[in-house]
Backbone as CSV, one residue per row, in Angstrom:
resi,resn,N_x,N_y,N_z,CA_x,CA_y,CA_z,C_x,C_y,C_z
1,MET,-21.735,102.967,96.178,-22.180,103.550,94.856,-21.362,104.789,94.532
2,GLY,-21.057,105.044,93.262,-20.425,106.100,92.728,-18.976,105.901,92.568
3,ARG,-18.495,104.696,92.571,-17.022,104.602,92.548,-16.412,104.860,91.125
4,LEU,-17.410,105.002,90.101,-16.957,105.388,88.778,-17.710,106.566,88.333
5,GLU,-18.106,107.424,89.281,-18.903,108.646,88.886,-18.049,109.509,87.994
6,GLY,-18.674,109.953,86.949,-17.985,110.850,85.903,-16.998,110.139,84.877
7,LYS,-16.998,108.791,85.013,-16.108,108.050,84.147,-16.908,107.491,83.013
8,VAL,-16.222,107.067,82.007,-16.816,106.476,80.819,-16.086,105.178,80.500
9,ALA,-16.808,104.049,80.242,-16.276,102.712,80.039,-16.697,102.268,78.632
10,PHE,-15.665,101.553,78.023,-15.915,100.938,76.672,-15.867,99.442,76.876
11,ILE,-16.851,98.743,76.520,-17.041,97.371,76.837,-17.299,96.642,75.415
12,THR,-16.542,95.614,75.096,-16.786,94.787,73.905,-17.517,93.495,74.305
13,GLY,-18.312,92.996,73.315,-19.033,91.742,73.677,-20.193,92.047,74.673
14,GLY,-20.739,93.185,74.653,-21.729,93.612,75.654,-23.149,93.350,75.503
15,ALA,-23.493,92.512,74.550,-24.996,92.236,74.231,-25.556,91.337,75.261
16,ARG,-24.789,90.497,75.903,-25.342,89.523,76.838,-24.186,88.963,77.706
17,GLY,-24.495,88.089,78.626,-23.464,87.408,79.383,-22.663,88.242,80.218
18,GLN,-21.294,88.084,80.331,-20.463,88.829,81.093,-20.398,90.293,80.567
19,GLY,-20.489,90.545,79.275,-20.423,91.915,78.755,-21.598,92.718,79.311
20,ARG,-22.744,92.213,79.223,-23.963,92.940,79.684,-23.849,93.197,81.184
21,SER,-23.397,92.164,81.889,-23.254,92.322,83.351,-22.249,93.424,83.636
22,HIS,-21.199,93.513,82.876,-20.138,94.565,83.197,-20.720,95.935,82.932
23,ALA,-21.595,96.049,81.819,-22.173,97.374,81.435,-23.037,97.812,82.618
24,VAL,-23.872,96.949,83.104,-24.746,97.308,84.166,-24.118,97.499,85.472
25,ARG,-23.084,96.704,85.777,-22.356,96.911,87.091,-21.680,98.216,87.065
26,LEU,-20.941,98.556,86.011,-20.269,99.803,85.957,-21.128,101.024,85.970
27,ALA,-22.338,100.777,85.237,-23.326,101.864,85.313,-23.869,102.120,86.702
28,GLN,-24.049,101.026,87.511,-24.524,101.164,88.834,-23.641,101.988,89.677
29,GLU,-22.264,102.023,89.318,-21.374,102.833,90.036,-21.103,104.253,89.377
30,GLY,-21.881,104.602,88.420,-21.813,105.993,87.918,-21.310,106.086,86.560
31,ALA,-20.802,105.030,85.901,-20.133,105.163,84.643,-21.200,105.339,83.437
32,ASP,-20.742,106.065,82.430,-21.478,106.050,81.214,-20.809,105.053,80.383
33,ILE,-21.560,104.470,79.409,-21.088,103.197,78.780,-21.072,103.279,77.214
34,ILE,-19.926,102.853,76.719,-19.923,102.609,75.190,-19.785,101.062,75.060
35,VAL,-20.680,100.483,74.242,-20.708,98.982,74.189,-20.818,98.627,72.765
36,ILE,-20.178,97.654,72.365,-20.337,97.062,71.123,-20.464,95.499,71.220
37,ASP,-21.097,94.943,70.072,-21.124,93.441,70.025,-21.338,93.239,68.476
38,ALA,-20.879,92.072,68.009,-20.961,91.726,66.448,-22.391,91.390,66.212
39,CYS,-23.150,90.754,67.121,-24.525,90.408,66.873,-24.716,89.594,65.600
40,GLU,-23.787,88.647,65.304,-23.890,87.763,64.150,-23.107,86.560,64.530
41,PRO,-23.350,85.431,63.700,-22.638,84.211,63.916,-21.115,84.394,63.765
42,GLN,-20.327,83.814,64.632,-18.845,83.783,64.451,-18.460,82.435,63.919
43,PRO,-17.304,82.512,63.369,-16.770,81.225,62.756,-16.466,80.056,63.725
44,ASN,-16.944,78.872,63.333,-16.554,77.716,64.128,-16.890,77.873,65.654
45,VAL,-18.091,78.399,65.995,-18.476,78.588,67.385,-19.705,77.789,67.692
46,PRO,-19.701,76.980,68.762,-20.852,76.118,69.038,-22.092,76.756,69.606
47,SER,-21.904,77.950,70.298,-23.043,78.589,70.943,-23.681,79.552,69.913
48,PRO,-24.995,79.735,70.114,-25.693,80.661,69.248,-25.183,82.120,69.503
49,PRO,-25.188,83.018,68.436,-24.660,84.398,68.639,-25.662,85.335,69.425
50,ALA,-25.168,86.344,70.026,-25.967,87.356,70.563,-26.652,88.030,69.384
51,THR,-27.763,88.743,69.614,-28.566,89.438,68.671,-28.668,90.898,68.992
52,GLU,-29.153,91.594,67.983,-29.417,93.028,68.175,-30.374,93.278,69.257
53,ALA,-31.358,92.358,69.433,-32.377,92.359,70.517,-31.579,92.294,71.845
54,ASP,-30.637,91.479,71.978,-29.881,91.378,73.180,-29.145,92.644,73.439
55,LEU,-28.578,93.257,72.403,-27.867,94.518,72.673,-28.811,95.568,73.095
56,ALA,-30.019,95.652,72.566,-31.037,96.658,72.960,-31.399,96.326,74.345
57,GLU,-31.380,95.211,74.840,-31.720,94.945,76.328,-30.554,95.428,77.131
58,THR,-29.365,95.363,76.764,-28.261,95.948,77.518,-28.488,97.438,77.686
59,VAL,-28.888,98.055,76.482,-29.235,99.539,76.467,-30.311,99.742,77.513
60,ARG,-31.329,99.080,77.502,-32.479,99.311,78.308,-32.008,99.155,79.800
61,GLN,-31.253,98.151,80.114,-30.877,98.056,81.552,-29.952,99.003,82.085
62,VAL,-29.084,99.620,81.207,-28.223,100.783,81.564,-29.025,102.030,81.639
63,GLU,-29.888,102.326,80.729,-30.677,103.513,80.764,-31.640,103.496,81.912
64,GLU,-32.102,102.334,82.412,-32.924,102.176,83.536,-32.208,102.703,84.895
65,LEU,-30.968,102.723,84.866,-30.091,103.200,85.853,-29.802,104.679,85.767
66,ASP,-30.415,105.379,84.737,-30.216,106.858,84.499,-28.679,107.094,84.128
67,ARG,-28.199,106.121,83.393,-26.836,106.400,82.789,-26.997,106.400,81.298
68,ARG,-25.963,107.119,80.662,-26.036,107.206,79.278,-25.235,106.025,78.611
69,ILE,-25.647,105.625,77.422,-25.030,104.548,76.747,-24.982,104.715,75.206
70,VAL,-23.853,104.423,74.644,-23.772,104.375,73.087,-23.560,102.936,72.748
71,ALA,-24.491,102.311,72.050,-24.427,100.934,71.630,-24.288,100.790,70.149
72,ARG,-23.270,100.037,69.764,-23.143,99.878,68.311,-22.847,98.339,67.856
73,VAL,-23.374,97.966,66.822,-23.026,96.701,66.219,-21.637,96.859,65.653
74,ALA,-20.637,96.065,66.039,-19.312,96.124,65.600,-18.556,94.905,65.953
75,ASP,-17.631,94.620,65.177,-16.881,93.293,65.313,-15.498,93.500,65.699
76,VAL,-14.964,92.802,66.685,-13.546,93.040,67.109,-12.593,92.562,65.995
77,ARG,-13.021,91.902,64.975,-12.114,91.504,63.897,-11.874,92.590,62.947
78,VAL,-12.714,93.846,63.111,-12.575,94.841,62.136,-12.238,96.167,62.827
79,GLN,-10.966,96.537,62.643,-10.324,97.725,63.361,-11.289,98.944,63.057
80,GLU,-11.661,99.204,61.949,-12.342,100.489,61.572,-13.692,100.574,62.421
81,GLN,-14.271,99.375,62.688,-15.594,99.413,63.364,-15.413,99.795,64.889
82,LEU,-14.228,99.214,65.383,-13.944,99.630,66.801,-13.468,101.045,66.916
83,ASP,-12.709,101.469,65.964,-12.247,102.920,66.009,-13.526,103.904,66.039
84,ALA,-14.461,103.496,65.083,-15.719,104.371,64.970,-16.530,104.335,66.194
85,ALA,-16.619,103.136,66.828,-17.427,103.064,68.082,-16.832,103.930,69.193
86,VAL,-15.513,103.836,69.353,-14.750,104.677,70.353,-14.954,106.088,70.052
87,ALA,-14.839,106.467,68.840,-14.810,107.913,68.493,-16.305,108.414,68.697
88,ASP,-17.258,107.656,68.385,-18.609,108.027,68.626,-18.930,108.291,70.071
89,GLY,-18.465,107.323,70.796,-18.645,107.382,72.287,-18.027,108.604,73.003
90,ILE,-16.798,108.814,72.580,-15.946,109.996,73.043,-16.679,111.314,72.548
91,ALA,-17.168,111.409,71.345,-17.791,112.573,70.873,-19.131,112.992,71.672
92,GLN,-19.720,111.858,72.192,-20.893,112.153,72.982,-20.729,112.297,74.488
93,PHE,-19.732,111.620,74.977,-19.378,111.689,76.412,-18.178,112.507,76.855
94,GLY,-17.221,112.807,75.813,-16.200,113.654,76.172,-14.975,113.033,76.757
95,ARG,-14.871,111.769,77.009,-13.789,111.093,77.552,-13.864,109.579,77.537
96,LEU,-12.734,108.798,77.913,-12.744,107.449,78.034,-11.791,107.061,79.111
97,ASP,-12.273,106.375,80.072,-11.461,106.067,81.334,-11.166,104.524,81.436
98,VAL,-12.121,103.769,81.065,-12.091,102.338,81.335,-12.370,101.556,80.033
99,VAL,-11.535,100.531,79.818,-11.719,99.663,78.764,-11.806,98.166,79.163
100,SER,-12.868,97.547,78.749,-13.107,96.181,79.148,-13.063,95.361,77.773
101,ALA,-11.986,94.737,77.543,-11.827,93.863,76.228,-12.372,92.493,76.639
102,ASN,-13.683,92.362,76.465,-14.370,91.265,77.012,-14.840,90.311,75.870
103,ALA,-15.031,90.721,74.613,-15.597,89.896,73.513,-14.694,88.703,73.369
104,GLY,-15.350,87.546,73.190,-14.686,86.343,72.965,-15.537,85.213,72.501
105,ILE,-14.957,84.169,71.919,-15.762,83.090,71.496,-15.250,81.760,72.139
106,ALA,-16.098,80.752,72.172,-15.624,79.427,72.578,-15.359,78.605,71.402
107,MET,-14.657,77.435,71.647,-14.291,76.653,70.482,-15.039,75.319,70.495
108,THR,-15.094,74.723,69.362,-15.562,73.231,69.289,-14.339,72.398,69.602
109,PRO,-14.654,71.611,70.755,-13.492,70.885,71.219,-12.865,69.867,70.124
110,ALA,-11.513,69.747,70.207,-10.891,68.922,69.255,-9.492,68.735,69.694
111,LEU,-8.798,67.584,69.377,-7.330,67.528,69.690,-6.621,68.361,68.829
112,ALA,-5.540,68.973,69.319,-4.678,70.003,68.698,-4.371,69.597,67.312
113,HIS,-3.936,68.420,67.048,-3.475,68.062,65.828,-4.555,67.746,64.803
114,MET,-5.800,67.712,65.282,-6.984,67.506,64.363,-7.667,68.799,64.119
115,MET,-7.321,69.861,64.711,-7.972,71.152,64.482,-7.474,71.554,62.993
116,THR,-8.440,72.307,62.300,-8.115,72.793,60.922,-7.322,74.188,61.244
117,ASP,-6.608,74.697,60.192,-6.020,76.048,60.267,-7.098,77.043,60.481
118,GLU,-8.201,76.869,59.908,-9.323,77.903,59.981,-9.770,77.923,61.460
119,GLU,-9.990,76.739,61.982,-10.575,76.810,63.460,-9.476,77.482,64.358
120,PHE,-8.273,77.129,64.134,-7.327,77.672,65.100,-7.071,79.174,64.934
121,MET,-7.056,79.715,63.646,-6.788,81.022,63.377,-7.889,81.990,63.671
122,ASP,-9.178,81.376,63.385,-10.393,82.177,63.667,-10.377,82.512,65.271
123,MET,-9.937,81.541,66.102,-9.971,81.773,67.534,-8.935,82.899,67.834
124,GLN,-7.794,82.869,67.195,-6.830,83.876,67.529,-7.309,85.290,67.085
125,ASP,-8.048,85.283,65.934,-8.535,86.526,65.359,-9.525,87.245,66.331
126,VAL,-10.301,86.626,67.005,-11.353,87.043,67.899,-10.697,87.234,69.309
127,ASN,-10.268,86.089,69.896,-9.844,86.131,71.269,-8.529,86.802,71.657
128,LEU,-7.633,86.905,70.669,-6.419,87.495,70.890,-6.205,88.798,70.131
129,ALA,-6.267,88.650,68.827,-6.117,89.876,67.917,-7.404,90.847,68.257
130,GLY,-8.529,90.364,68.490,-9.663,91.238,68.878,-9.361,92.035,70.131
131,VAL,-8.812,91.476,71.010,-8.288,92.192,72.297,-7.357,93.258,71.959
132,TRP,-6.266,92.946,71.170,-5.269,93.801,70.807,-5.992,94.951,69.986
133,ARG,-6.907,94.707,68.954,-7.637,95.808,68.234,-8.333,96.685,69.233
134,THR,-9.034,96.042,70.177,-9.785,96.900,71.141,-8.843,97.928,71.899
135,ALA,-7.805,97.401,72.352,-6.772,98.312,73.019,-6.217,99.302,72.066
136,LYS,-5.979,98.940,70.800,-5.479,99.821,69.836,-6.425,100.953,69.503
137,ALA,-7.751,100.683,69.575,-8.693,101.752,69.363,-8.824,102.669,70.457
138,ALA,-8.511,102.258,71.681,-8.772,103.088,72.866,-7.480,103.856,73.354
139,ILE,-6.311,103.265,73.159,-5.116,103.786,73.793,-4.754,105.137,73.272
140,PRO,-4.800,105.415,71.940,-4.398,106.895,71.537,-5.287,107.869,72.136
141,GLN,-6.608,107.607,72.287,-7.541,108.469,72.879,-7.237,108.765,74.308
142,MET,-6.920,107.755,75.019,-6.613,107.743,76.519,-5.351,108.515,76.769
143,ILE,-4.384,108.328,75.896,-3.016,108.961,76.085,-3.266,110.564,75.852
144,GLU,-3.984,110.751,74.768,-4.198,112.258,74.384,-4.885,112.977,75.483
145,ALA,-5.975,112.247,76.070,-6.715,112.986,77.075,-5.925,113.235,78.311
146,GLY,-4.866,112.323,78.651,-4.053,112.652,79.780,-4.636,112.360,81.113
147,ASN,-5.736,111.511,81.142,-6.403,111.260,82.501,-6.046,109.914,83.056
148,GLY,-5.069,109.225,82.481,-4.770,107.847,82.975,-5.918,106.959,82.583
149,GLY,-6.133,105.885,83.420,-7.250,105.028,83.148,-6.974,103.560,83.429
150,SER,-7.884,102.708,83.151,-7.728,101.254,83.384,-8.118,100.477,82.240
151,ILE,-7.247,99.620,81.694,-7.664,98.618,80.664,-7.699,97.213,81.239
152,VAL,-8.789,96.574,81.095,-8.843,95.244,81.741,-9.130,94.174,80.549
153,LEU,-8.264,93.183,80.422,-8.401,92.213,79.355,-9.025,90.925,79.971
154,THR,-10.017,90.456,79.353,-10.628,89.127,79.850,-9.894,88.004,79.181
155,SER,-9.256,87.395,80.045,-8.588,86.154,79.715,-9.497,84.927,80.173
156,SER,-8.909,84.026,80.823,-9.633,82.795,81.206,-8.719,82.092,82.252
157,GLU,-9.274,81.138,82.991,-8.423,80.084,83.623,-7.510,79.392,82.610
158,ALA,-7.992,79.293,81.372,-7.261,78.727,80.352,-6.162,79.609,79.799
159,GLY,-6.048,80.805,80.366,-4.889,81.748,80.179,-3.794,81.417,81.109
160,LEU,-4.088,80.637,82.157,-3.082,80.339,83.261,-2.622,78.859,83.240
161,LYS,-3.495,78.005,82.664,-2.998,76.538,82.561,-3.625,75.988,81.338
162,GLY,-3.148,74.732,81.093,-3.573,74.104,79.828,-4.857,73.296,80.060
163,TYR,-5.497,73.070,78.873,-6.749,72.156,78.935,-6.655,71.395,77.624
164,ALA,-6.920,70.021,77.747,-6.951,69.228,76.621,-8.175,69.527,75.693
165,HIS,-8.098,69.265,74.500,-9.131,69.527,73.459,-9.518,71.039,73.359
166,ALA,-8.553,71.885,73.685,-8.847,73.303,73.567,-7.644,74.197,73.233
167,ALA,-6.852,73.633,72.425,-5.528,74.213,72.052,-5.672,75.731,71.541
168,SER,-6.646,75.827,70.595,-6.834,77.224,70.095,-7.229,78.260,71.136
169,TYR,-8.118,77.852,71.983,-8.626,78.670,73.096,-7.518,79.011,74.070
170,VAL,-6.824,77.923,74.498,-5.773,78.056,75.473,-4.662,79.013,74.972
171,SER,-4.320,78.751,73.709,-3.253,79.561,73.158,-3.638,81.006,73.064
172,ALA,-4.795,81.361,72.648,-5.277,82.726,72.567,-5.324,83.362,73.931
173,LYS,-5.869,82.521,74.887,-6.012,83.215,76.241,-4.692,83.353,77.105
174,HIS,-3.691,82.463,76.677,-2.307,82.734,77.249,-1.754,83.951,76.505
175,GLY,-2.000,84.082,75.181,-1.537,85.267,74.502,-1.969,86.595,75.026
176,VAL,-3.225,86.584,75.535,-3.747,87.722,76.203,-2.962,88.114,77.429
177,VAL,-2.429,87.184,78.133,-1.667,87.559,79.268,-0.290,88.245,78.889
178,GLY,0.294,87.759,77.763,1.529,88.341,77.258,1.224,89.804,76.756
179,LEU,0.056,89.937,76.088,-0.382,91.270,75.767,-0.579,92.173,76.779
180,MET,-1.263,91.720,77.822,-1.549,92.624,79.020,-0.221,93.099,79.715
181,ARG,0.716,92.182,79.809,1.955,92.596,80.479,2.749,93.574,79.645
182,THR,2.745,93.438,78.350,3.451,94.371,77.493,2.775,95.718,77.506
183,LEU,1.374,95.691,77.442,0.691,96.974,77.584,0.890,97.709,78.860
184,ALA,1.022,96.836,79.918,1.248,97.430,81.237,2.481,98.131,81.334
185,MET,3.562,97.672,80.713,4.740,98.273,80.656,4.867,99.577,79.701
186,GLU,4.188,99.442,78.578,4.240,100.564,77.640,3.338,101.818,78.131
187,LEU,2.263,101.457,78.774,1.283,102.543,79.212,1.497,103.123,80.564
188,ALA,2.344,102.503,81.423,2.617,103.021,82.723,3.057,104.481,82.812
189,PRO,3.861,104.959,81.844,4.225,106.388,81.978,3.135,107.358,81.746
190,HIS,1.957,106.854,81.243,0.791,107.592,81.026,-0.318,107.364,82.126
191,MET,0.002,106.588,83.249,-0.698,106.277,84.366,-2.020,105.470,83.792
192,ILE,-1.839,104.707,82.818,-2.892,103.846,82.268,-2.472,102.436,82.784
193,ARG,-3.340,101.848,83.651,-3.078,100.496,84.238,-3.737,99.462,83.267
194,VAL,-3.080,98.291,83.212,-3.511,97.243,82.374,-3.395,95.894,83.176
195,ASN,-4.552,95.195,83.265,-4.557,93.948,84.083,-5.487,92.972,83.296
196,SER,-5.397,91.632,83.830,-6.325,90.688,83.126,-7.094,90.008,84.187
197,ILE,-8.324,89.527,83.716,-9.142,88.697,84.704,-9.299,87.286,84.068
198,HIS,-9.285,86.331,84.972,-9.242,84.898,84.653,-10.408,84.039,85.245
199,PRO,-11.542,84.073,84.697,-12.657,83.379,85.229,-12.564,81.846,84.998
200,THR,-13.137,81.094,85.986,-13.465,79.646,85.746,-14.728,79.645,85.020
201,GLN,-15.448,78.497,84.984,-16.731,78.437,84.278,-17.604,79.585,84.766
202,VAL,-18.411,80.267,83.883,-19.221,81.240,84.190,-20.649,80.939,83.616
203,ASP,-21.726,81.148,84.380,-23.066,80.796,83.953,-23.526,81.755,82.933
204,THR,-23.055,81.640,81.632,-23.411,82.446,80.478,-23.734,81.547,79.259
205,PRO,-24.309,82.004,78.197,-24.536,81.133,77.027,-23.332,80.585,76.425
206,MET,-22.077,81.234,76.708,-20.836,80.707,75.927,-20.512,79.403,76.591
207,ILE,-20.938,79.152,77.881,-20.629,77.899,78.524,-21.826,76.961,78.567
208,MET,-22.974,77.443,78.734,-24.228,76.702,78.940,-24.810,76.347,77.535
209,ASN,-24.140,75.454,76.874,-24.560,74.941,75.604,-24.152,73.468,75.453
210,GLU,-24.789,72.805,74.494,-24.625,71.319,74.474,-23.208,70.970,74.080
211,THR,-22.485,71.768,73.320,-21.094,71.299,72.979,-20.235,71.385,74.146
212,ILE,-20.343,72.486,74.986,-19.328,72.480,76.120,-19.802,71.580,77.193
213,MET,-21.162,71.341,77.346,-21.639,70.354,78.358,-21.135,69.000,78.039
214,LYS,-21.113,68.613,76.786,-20.729,67.216,76.338,-19.215,67.060,76.475
215,LEU,-18.396,68.244,76.405,-17.003,68.145,76.632,-16.730,67.655,78.065
216,PHE,-17.565,68.103,79.002,-17.434,67.823,80.392,-18.028,66.519,80.712
217,ARG,-19.149,66.108,79.985,-19.768,64.942,80.229,-19.967,64.000,79.020
218,PRO,-18.858,63.550,78.508,-18.849,62.697,77.333,-19.608,61.389,77.586
219,ASP,-19.862,61.175,78.775,-20.453,59.787,79.134,-21.991,59.916,79.007
220,ILE,-22.542,61.067,78.701,-23.883,61.311,78.580,-24.258,61.836,77.296
221,GLU,-25.306,61.245,76.495,-25.565,61.674,75.152,-26.065,62.990,75.094
222,ASN,-26.965,63.354,75.954,-27.590,64.702,75.973,-27.585,65.197,77.504
223,PRO,-26.377,65.653,77.925,-26.149,66.171,79.326,-27.157,67.382,79.528
224,THR,-27.653,67.401,80.712,-28.402,68.527,81.258,-27.510,69.457,81.925
225,LYS,-28.031,70.624,82.388,-27.364,71.587,83.196,-26.815,71.019,84.542
226,GLU,-27.729,70.145,85.137,-27.426,69.570,86.277,-26.361,68.508,86.193
227,ASP,-26.358,67.786,84.977,-25.185,66.804,84.718,-23.884,67.592,84.695
228,PHE,-23.890,68.652,83.873,-22.715,69.491,83.775,-22.239,69.947,85.028
229,ALA,-23.190,70.425,85.951,-22.801,71.040,87.228,-22.030,70.029,88.027
230,GLU,-22.392,68.747,88.000,-21.577,67.749,88.767,-20.093,67.725,88.288
231,ALA,-19.871,67.615,86.957,-18.559,67.564,86.507,-17.837,68.928,86.642
232,SER,-18.477,69.982,86.437,-17.868,71.315,86.512,-17.358,71.544,87.945
233,GLN,-18.096,71.185,88.933,-17.706,71.461,90.346,-16.392,70.801,90.638
234,HIS,-16.130,69.678,90.014,-14.825,68.868,90.201,-13.671,69.797,89.822
235,THR,-13.802,70.704,89.030,-12.682,71.605,88.541,-12.317,72.745,89.562
236,ASN,-13.212,72.957,90.472,-13.055,74.071,91.459,-12.642,73.563,92.866
237,LEU,-11.907,74.340,93.565,-11.696,73.994,94.977,-12.863,74.296,95.830
238,LEU,-13.471,75.448,95.675,-14.713,75.715,96.404,-15.858,74.861,95.805
239,PRO,-16.768,74.468,96.742,-17.810,73.411,96.306,-18.951,74.146,95.496
240,ILE,-18.486,74.760,94.379,-19.609,75.318,93.381,-19.324,74.902,92.105
241,PRO,-20.269,74.828,91.206,-20.015,74.432,89.792,-19.482,75.517,88.891
242,TRP,-19.859,76.734,89.268,-19.546,77.796,88.339,-19.763,79.143,89.084
243,VAL,-19.269,80.256,88.625,-19.398,81.527,89.145,-20.468,82.245,88.251
244,GLU,-20.939,83.337,88.784,-22.035,84.237,87.991,-21.263,85.360,87.322
245,ALA,-21.871,85.859,86.295,-21.246,86.943,85.495,-20.930,88.163,86.496
246,VAL,-21.770,88.349,87.424,-21.556,89.576,88.338,-20.336,89.481,89.044
247,ASP,-19.875,88.149,89.382,-18.547,88.024,90.031,-17.408,88.408,89.349
248,ILE,-17.462,88.316,87.902,-16.489,88.860,87.122,-16.619,90.385,86.974
249,SER,-17.806,90.815,86.941,-18.087,92.262,86.926,-17.498,92.938,88.170
250,ASN,-17.618,92.407,89.311,-17.174,93.010,90.492,-15.576,93.093,90.405
251,ALA,-14.942,92.112,89.854,-13.455,92.197,89.762,-13.148,93.248,88.890
252,LEU,-13.859,93.368,87.771,-13.591,94.497,86.745,-13.774,95.830,87.390
253,LEU,-14.862,95.989,88.173,-15.127,97.210,88.822,-13.955,97.636,89.730
254,PHE,-13.437,96.705,90.531,-12.333,96.918,91.399,-11.179,97.389,90.670
255,LEU,-10.746,96.618,89.652,-9.602,97.085,88.794,-9.860,98.331,87.989
256,ALA,-11.128,98.688,87.759,-11.298,100.037,87.136,-11.342,101.082,87.962
257,SER,-11.566,100.944,89.347,-11.818,101.970,90.328,-10.438,102.521,90.808
258,ASP,-10.591,103.572,91.561,-9.322,104.235,92.249,-8.868,103.336,93.304
259,GLU,-9.684,102.336,93.768,-9.150,101.486,94.848,-7.973,100.571,94.302
260,ALA,-7.917,100.441,92.925,-6.848,99.805,92.389,-5.807,100.666,91.643
261,ARG,-5.710,101.802,92.157,-5.029,102.887,91.388,-3.505,102.608,91.165
262,TYR,-2.947,101.647,92.038,-1.556,101.339,91.739,-1.405,99.822,91.451
263,ILE,-2.435,99.213,90.826,-2.393,97.858,90.535,-2.313,97.718,89.002
264,THR,-1.136,97.291,88.525,-1.047,97.018,87.055,-0.188,95.859,86.770
265,GLY,-0.466,95.190,85.612,0.363,94.005,85.230,-0.120,92.758,85.972
266,VAL,-1.294,92.674,86.520,-1.652,91.588,87.372,-2.684,90.727,86.573
267,THR,-2.481,89.359,86.841,-3.436,88.382,86.379,-4.353,88.006,87.589
268,LEU,-5.597,88.361,87.583,-6.562,88.203,88.646,-7.567,87.047,88.379
269,PRO,-7.388,85.876,89.029,-8.295,84.805,88.944,-9.549,85.105,89.678
270,VAL,-10.696,84.797,89.100,-11.891,84.728,89.688,-12.408,83.356,89.420
271,ASP,-11.855,82.320,90.149,-11.922,80.949,89.752,-12.307,79.979,90.699
272,ALA,-12.822,80.329,91.895,-13.244,79.338,92.945,-12.093,78.444,93.199
273,GLY,-10.843,78.831,93.091,-9.739,77.950,93.334,-9.330,77.031,92.265
274,CYS,-9.920,77.195,91.060,-9.634,76.209,89.884,-8.200,76.044,89.695
275,PHE,-7.446,77.268,89.735,-5.953,77.139,89.299,-5.210,76.137,90.109
276,LEU,-5.610,75.950,91.466,-4.988,75.121,92.371,-5.337,73.575,92.378
277,LYS,-6.472,73.380,91.502,-7.024,72.043,91.522,-6.276,71.138,90.545
């Protein structure tokens, strides 16, 4: 306990799923939290959106740990909203040490040449440009403070290898890796480390929905979670169908902590061996 004592973390997409898990896990280790979520439907997304009630539950869980939290409804597609959330959090907490650019959307599966311009570009706007905007909101504040820090970009196993029927998502997540490496080079003189995390399937609403399940089980008209588990397990080396959100949060915690003080520019898979499959 206390690996982030006295630190402040900014997390996007924090109303549920991995984002909520990140907020709670970092709070358990002493961090105060700034968290945002759009809490509204996103374009061309198969899973239902997080809600303001979900965001309130994240607040409740963090406050239950006796940590402070600033939560705002904000969209990573809108720079001004990100800037305002970061400024508000720093005004209340006095600093910013950790950034988790976690917000992202899933796609409706389609062959690359059959995707519309809107479907492809909406994905880039959230999953790639939204990560860049998140970093853009935080970096000037971190440089000015002179305390160093850690920025962790959530990519995906799809940021390390290709997947059919997911060109928009794969392209965005590969782009996150290029952004991470560039930021690591630019921010090293300020002792700000930048890394990316690459999960396999994670048990969250982004994955556990009919559209994604049918992508893995096209042979079943209405696949269940159990049907999906059988197919999903075949993508991993370890005999498990998916990881839990806390597994990603633990990787984030490590990269955010002083235990990783000299680790930067790294792509860290949390993937049950999926990359080697």
